[in-house]
C-alpha positions as CSV (number, residue, x, y, z in Angstrom):
1,M,18.2,71.4,58.4
2,R,19.1,69.6,55.0
3,S,17.7,66.2,54.3
4,V,18.5,64.1,51.8
5,S,15.4,61.4,50.4
6,A,16.3,57.8,51.8
7,A,18.6,59.9,53.6
8,L,21.6,58.9,51.4
9,I,22.4,61.1,49.3
10,S,21.9,64.6,47.8
11,A,20.0,64.1,44.9
12,C,16.7,62.8,44.4
13,I,15.6,60.9,41.0
14,L,12.1,61.1,40.9
15,A,11.5,61.2,36.9
16,C,8.6,61.6,35.0
17,G,9.2,58.3,33.7
18,Q,7.9,58.8,29.6
19,A,9.7,56.8,27.7
20,P,12.3,57.8,25.7
21,S,11.8,58.6,21.6
22,A,14.1,57.6,18.6
23,R,15.6,60.1,18.3
24,A,16.4,61.0,22.3
25,A,20.1,61.8,23.2
26,V,20.3,61.4,27.5
27,P,18.9,58.6,29.2
28,V,15.8,59.3,31.1
29,P,15.7,57.8,35.0
30,A,13.9,55.3,36.0
31,N,11.1,56.0,38.0
32,L,8.9,54.1,40.7
33,E,6.7,52.6,38.3
34,Q,8.3,51.3,36.2
35,I,11.4,49.9,39.0
36,S,9.3,48.9,41.6
37,P,8.1,45.3,39.7
38,F,11.8,44.5,39.8
39,Y,12.5,45.6,43.0
40,G,14.4,43.4,45.7
41,S,17.6,42.1,46.1
42,Y,20.3,39.5,44.2
43,V,22.5,37.3,44.7
44,E,25.4,36.3,42.1
45,R,26.7,32.9,41.9
46,N,29.7,34.3,43.6
47,G,27.7,35.3,46.2
48,D,28.0,39.0,45.9
49,V,24.8,41.1,46.6
50,V,22.8,43.7,44.0
51,V,20.3,45.9,46.0
52,I,17.7,47.5,43.2
53,A,16.1,50.3,44.9
54,R,12.3,51.3,44.2
55,L,13.6,55.5,43.7
56,G,15.7,54.7,40.6
57,W,19.2,52.8,41.7
58,F,21.4,50.3,41.5
59,F,24.0,50.2,44.0
60,E,26.8,46.8,44.8
61,M,27.6,45.5,47.5
62,K,31.0,44.3,47.5
63,T,32.3,47.1,45.3
64,A,29.9,49.4,46.5
65,A,29.0,50.9,43.6
66,Y,25.8,53.2,43.2
67,R,24.7,54.1,40.1
68,T,21.3,55.8,39.1
69,I,19.3,53.6,37.0
70,Y,18.2,54.8,33.1
71,I,14.7,52.8,31.3
72,T,15.4,52.0,27.5
73,E,12.8,50.5,24.7
74,S,11.8,47.5,26.7
75,P,10.2,47.5,30.0
76,S,12.1,45.2,31.1
77,H,15.8,46.3,29.6
78,F,17.7,49.3,31.7
79,T,21.1,50.7,31.9
80,I,23.5,51.7,34.6
81,G,26.3,55.0,34.0
82,S,30.0,54.8,34.9
83,R,29.3,57.5,37.7
84,F,26.5,57.8,40.4
85,L,23.7,60.7,37.8
86,E,26.4,60.7,34.6
87,P,24.2,58.4,32.3
88,L,27.1,58.0,29.4
89,P,29.4,56.3,28.2
90,K,27.2,53.5,29.6
91,F,28.9,50.7,32.2
92,A,26.3,48.8,31.9
93,D,23.2,46.8,30.6
94,L,20.5,45.4,33.7
95,T,17.4,43.0,32.2
96,F,15.3,41.3,33.9
97,S,13.3,37.7,33.0
98,G,11.0,36.0,35.6
99,Q,12.9,36.3,39.0
100,M,16.3,36.4,37.0
101,L,18.9,40.0,37.1
102,T,21.6,40.2,33.4
103,I,23.9,42.9,34.2
104,T,25.7,43.4,31.2
105,E,29.3,44.5,30.8
106,S,31.3,45.1,28.2
107,G,30.2,42.2,26.7
108,R,30.4,40.3,29.8
109,A,27.0,38.7,31.4
110,T,26.4,38.0,35.3
111,T,24.0,36.5,36.2
112,A,22.1,37.2,40.0
113,R,19.4,35.0,41.6
114,R,16.3,37.0,43.2
115,I,16.2,36.9,46.8
116,T,13.2,36.0,48.8
117,Y,12.4,37.3,51.5
118,M,9.6,37.5,53.9
119,Q,7.8,40.9,53.6
120,E,4.1,41.9,55.9
121,D,2.4,45.3,56.1
122,A,2.3,46.6,59.4
123,T,0.5,49.2,60.7
124,I,2.0,50.4,63.9
125,L,-0.5,52.6,66.5
126,A,1.5,55.6,67.9
127,P,0.8,58.8,69.4
128,G,-2.2,59.7,67.8
129,A,-1.6,58.0,64.3
130,Q,-1.4,54.8,62.7
131,L,1.9,54.5,61.1
132,A,1.6,52.0,58.0
133,G,4.6,49.9,57.7
134,S,6.4,46.4,55.8
135,I,8.4,44.0,57.7
136,T,10.6,42.7,55.4
137,E,13.1,39.7,57.6
138,P,15.4,36.8,55.9
139,L,14.7,33.6,55.8
140,G,16.7,31.2,58.0
141,P,16.4,29.9,61.5
142,A,14.4,32.2,63.9
143,P,15.2,34.9,66.1
144,H,16.1,37.6,63.8
145,P,17.6,40.6,65.3
146,G,15.4,43.6,64.3
147,I,16.3,47.4,62.9
148,V,13.7,49.7,62.5
149,I,14.6,52.8,60.4
150,V,14.3,56.2,61.1
151,H,13.4,59.0,58.4
152,G,15.9,62.1,58.1
153,A,14.0,65.5,57.3
154,E,11.4,64.1,54.7
155,R,7.7,63.5,53.6
156,G,9.7,60.0,53.5
157,E,8.1,57.2,52.1
158,R,8.8,53.2,53.3
159,Y,10.5,52.7,50.1
160,F,12.7,55.2,50.9
161,Y,14.6,53.2,52.1
162,D,15.3,50.5,50.0
163,V,18.5,50.2,49.8
164,W,19.6,50.2,53.7
165,V,17.0,47.3,53.6
166,G,18.6,45.6,51.4
167,I,22.0,46.2,53.6
168,Y,20.6,44.9,57.1
169,V,18.5,42.1,55.5
170,S,21.5,40.5,53.4
171,L,23.5,41.1,57.4
172,G,20.7,38.6,58.8
173,F,18.4,41.5,60.2
174,A,14.7,41.9,59.8
175,V,14.1,45.5,59.1
176,L,11.0,47.5,59.3
177,T,10.1,51.2,57.3
178,Y,7.5,53.4,58.0
179,D,5.5,56.0,56.3
180,K,6.1,59.4,58.2
181,R,3.5,59.9,60.0
182,G,1.2,62.4,57.5
183,V,3.0,60.8,54.1
184,G,1.9,58.3,52.7
185,S,-0.8,55.8,54.2
186,S,0.3,56.8,57.5
187,T,-2.3,59.1,59.9
188,G,-1.4,61.8,62.3
189,P,-1.2,65.8,61.5
190,Y,3.1,65.7,59.8
191,P,4.9,68.0,61.8
192,G,6.8,69.2,59.3
193,E,10.4,69.3,58.1
194,F,12.5,71.5,61.0
195,P,13.1,69.9,64.1
196,S,12.2,72.1,66.9
197,T,11.8,70.0,70.1
198,E,8.3,68.9,70.0
199,A,8.3,67.8,66.3
200,L,11.5,65.9,67.2
201,E,9.3,64.8,70.4
202,L,6.5,63.0,68.9
203,Y,9.2,61.3,65.8
204,A,11.3,59.5,68.3
205,D,7.5,58.6,69.7
206,D,7.1,57.1,66.7
207,A,10.2,55.6,65.9
208,A,10.3,54.0,69.9
209,A,6.6,52.4,69.4
210,A,7.7,51.2,65.9
211,R,10.4,49.3,67.2
212,D,8.2,48.1,70.3
213,F,6.4,46.8,67.0
214,L,8.7,44.9,65.6
215,A,10.1,43.1,69.2
216,R,6.6,42.2,69.8
217,Q,6.6,39.9,66.8
218,P,7.5,36.4,65.8
219,G,10.3,35.1,64.7
220,I,12.1,38.5,66.5
221,D,15.0,38.6,68.5
222,S,13.3,41.8,71.2
223,A,16.3,41.7,73.0
224,E,18.6,43.0,69.9
225,V,16.2,45.4,68.0
226,G,17.6,48.9,67.8
227,F,17.7,51.4,65.7
228,H,19.1,53.3,61.8
229,G,18.4,56.9,61.5
230,G,19.9,59.5,58.7
231,S,20.7,62.6,59.0
232,Q,18.0,64.9,61.0
233,G,17.0,60.8,62.0
234,G,19.8,61.4,64.2
235,W,18.5,63.4,66.2
236,T,15.1,61.4,66.7
237,V,17.0,58.4,68.0
238,P,18.7,59.0,71.1
239,L,15.4,60.9,71.3
240,A,13.8,57.7,71.4
241,I,16.3,55.7,72.9
242,T,16.2,58.2,76.3
243,R,12.8,59.4,76.2
244,H,11.8,55.2,75.9
245,G,14.4,53.3,76.7
246,G,14.1,49.7,74.8
247,A,16.3,49.9,72.0
248,A,19.7,47.2,71.8
249,F,21.4,49.9,69.7
250,A,21.7,52.5,67.3
251,I,23.5,53.0,63.5
252,L,23.7,57.0,62.7
253,V,24.7,57.9,59.5
254,S,25.3,61.1,58.2
255,A,24.0,62.8,62.5
256,P,24.2,65.6,63.7
257,A,25.3,65.9,67.2
258,T,25.8,69.9,66.9
259,T,22.5,71.8,68.1
260,V,20.2,72.4,65.1
261,D,20.9,76.5,65.3
262,Q,24.9,74.8,64.6
263,T,24.1,72.4,62.5
264,D,22.1,75.1,59.9
265,L,24.7,77.4,60.4
266,W,26.8,75.3,58.8
267,A,25.2,74.2,56.0
268,S,24.3,78.2,55.5
269,F,28.1,78.8,54.4
270,T,27.0,76.5,51.4
271,D,23.4,76.3,51.3
272,G,23.8,72.6,51.6
273,G,26.9,72.1,49.6
274,A,24.5,73.8,46.7
275,S,27.2,76.7,46.1
276,A,30.8,78.1,46.7
277,P,31.4,78.3,50.6
278,S,30.6,81.9,52.2
279,E,33.9,81.8,54.3
280,S,36.9,79.9,54.5
281,E,37.4,75.8,55.5
282,E,39.1,77.4,58.6
283,Q,36.5,79.6,59.3
284,M,33.5,77.7,59.3
285,P,34.2,76.0,61.9
286,T,35.3,78.3,64.4
287,E,31.9,79.8,63.6
288,V,29.9,76.8,64.1
289,R,31.7,76.4,67.5
290,R,31.0,79.7,68.7
291,A,26.9,79.3,67.9
292,S,24.0,77.6,69.8
293,G,20.5,78.0,69.5
294,G,18.0,75.3,68.9
295,Y,17.4,71.5,70.0
296,D,20.6,70.2,72.1
297,P,21.1,66.5,71.9
298,A,23.8,66.4,74.5
299,A,21.3,65.4,77.2
300,A,20.2,62.5,74.8
301,L,24.0,61.8,74.1
302,R,24.7,61.7,77.3
303,A,22.2,59.5,78.6
304,T,22.7,56.8,75.2
305,S,23.8,54.0,77.0
306,V,24.0,51.5,73.8
307,P,26.0,50.7,71.7
308,A,25.5,53.8,69.2
309,I,28.3,54.0,65.9
310,W,28.4,57.4,63.9
311,V,29.6,57.1,60.1
312,L,30.2,60.9,59.0
313,G,31.3,61.6,56.2
314,T,34.4,64.5,56.3
315,N,33.4,66.2,53.6
316,D,29.9,66.6,54.5
317,R,28.2,70.4,53.9
318,T,24.8,70.2,56.2
319,V,26.0,68.5,59.1
320,P,29.3,69.5,60.6
321,T,31.4,66.9,60.6
322,A,34.3,67.9,62.8
323,V,32.3,69.7,65.4
324,C,29.8,66.5,66.2
325,V,33.9,64.7,66.4
326,E,34.9,67.1,68.9
327,I,31.6,66.9,70.6
328,L,31.0,63.1,70.6
329,D,34.7,62.7,71.7
330,A,34.6,64.8,74.5
331,M,31.8,62.4,76.1
332,H,34.7,60.4,76.4
333,K,31.3,57.1,76.4
334,P,33.2,53.6,75.5
335,N,29.2,52.6,74.0
336,F,30.4,55.3,71.3
337,T,32.2,54.4,67.7
338,V,32.7,57.4,65.0
339,H,33.8,56.3,61.4
340,L,34.9,58.4,59.3
341,V,34.5,57.9,55.2
342,P,35.5,60.5,52.3
343,T,31.9,61.7,51.3
344,G,29.5,64.1,51.4
345,H,25.9,64.2,53.4
346,G,24.6,61.2,51.2
347,L,27.4,59.2,52.0
348,L,29.1,59.0,48.1
349,V,32.0,59.2,47.7
350,N,33.3,63.5,47.4
351,A,36.1,65.1,47.2
352,S,34.2,68.4,48.3
353,G,31.3,67.4,49.1
354,M,29.3,69.6,47.2
355,I,26.2,68.8,45.7
356,A,27.5,69.3,42.0
357,D,30.1,66.6,42.5
358,D,27.9,63.9,43.6
359,R,27.4,63.6,39.7
360,R,30.4,62.1,39.5
361,S,30.4,59.6,42.3
362,P,31.2,56.2,41.5
363,G,30.0,55.4,44.5
364,L,29.0,55.0,48.2
365,A,32.2,54.4,50.8
366,P,33.6,50.8,49.5
367,D,33.8,49.9,53.7
368,M,30.6,51.9,55.1
369,V,28.8,48.0,54.8
370,P,31.9,45.9,55.4
371,T,32.6,48.4,59.4
372,L,29.0,47.9,60.0
373,K,29.1,44.4,59.3
374,H,31.9,43.6,61.6
375,W,30.4,46.5,64.6
376,L,27.0,45.1,64.6
377,A,29.3,41.7,65.0
378,S,31.4,42.1,67.6
379,E,29.5,45.7,69.3
380,V,26.2,44.5,69.1
381,L,25.2,40.1,68.1
382,A,28.2,38.9,70.3
383,A,26.9,41.0,73.5
């Protein structure tokens, strides 16, 4: 199954980061080294939150604007365009000074103050591995509910999920992210991207170890620690819950309820959104329904009794959303919620779901964060 870096978007921007020459016509995306000093969440005077992610992304929570950050000749001055991966025409300038961010749009400047969070590194003992992680916790009265972010099918490191960290911490959650086993600072053998049953079970054991670790930390409400799983993580999280228990909830984004072979078949029709469909839009789900084979999440899903929400793109070219909704609805589980958004696999607003059209997306689904906030308040925190 194809995946997306950070389980959010279908194009990962890791630029070489060379400073542009005076003759450069096209802005260059910022890289990890250039953005890291400014990574974090910033709050404007009106309470709006902006997240600066180390992969070079800008996310404004109120408008759901999601943009690539581009460098200038100044190491503290950047620009963003009006679309996800289109630098021109320039939409705004971003200027960092100390703990302040100034966003200048059409000559109008808005300032935002960096939010101070408690952050610490952690070492998590897992079967045959030590997972290197980070806990980001909001200030304010403890205990805090917690959430562990589980990887999709990539060689993922903890910084891949900066945007989700910013979202969840702003909602009052302590967030644990970790480098995938065998990746970054984590030890142990890397099982690979292919979602065999054995690999998924190992990833589920890692996720459960991370959840248990977070639940034991001071200042964490151990009864309110759950999971976020994106893409392939949507197979991992229900396995972690049913194999180990303990989780309070599950948030699953762009996550399949279909088997591995069904999901791969769906993705093969468009090469995960890279090429035009090889079959008609009517025929593709029909063929997926007939397919079988590979890991089947049905047993784990039926055994999942905690509140769970799926956020699925109606135009996803990697996961067959319509078939997944049929499967989930047929289980008649009152603890399951499905929320559909007009996006592709990376949750970028995209009418076609094709990767090329992600470039022109103005941002993520606008109702995604409000929906998750409401669901967490009503289904998890109010329980």
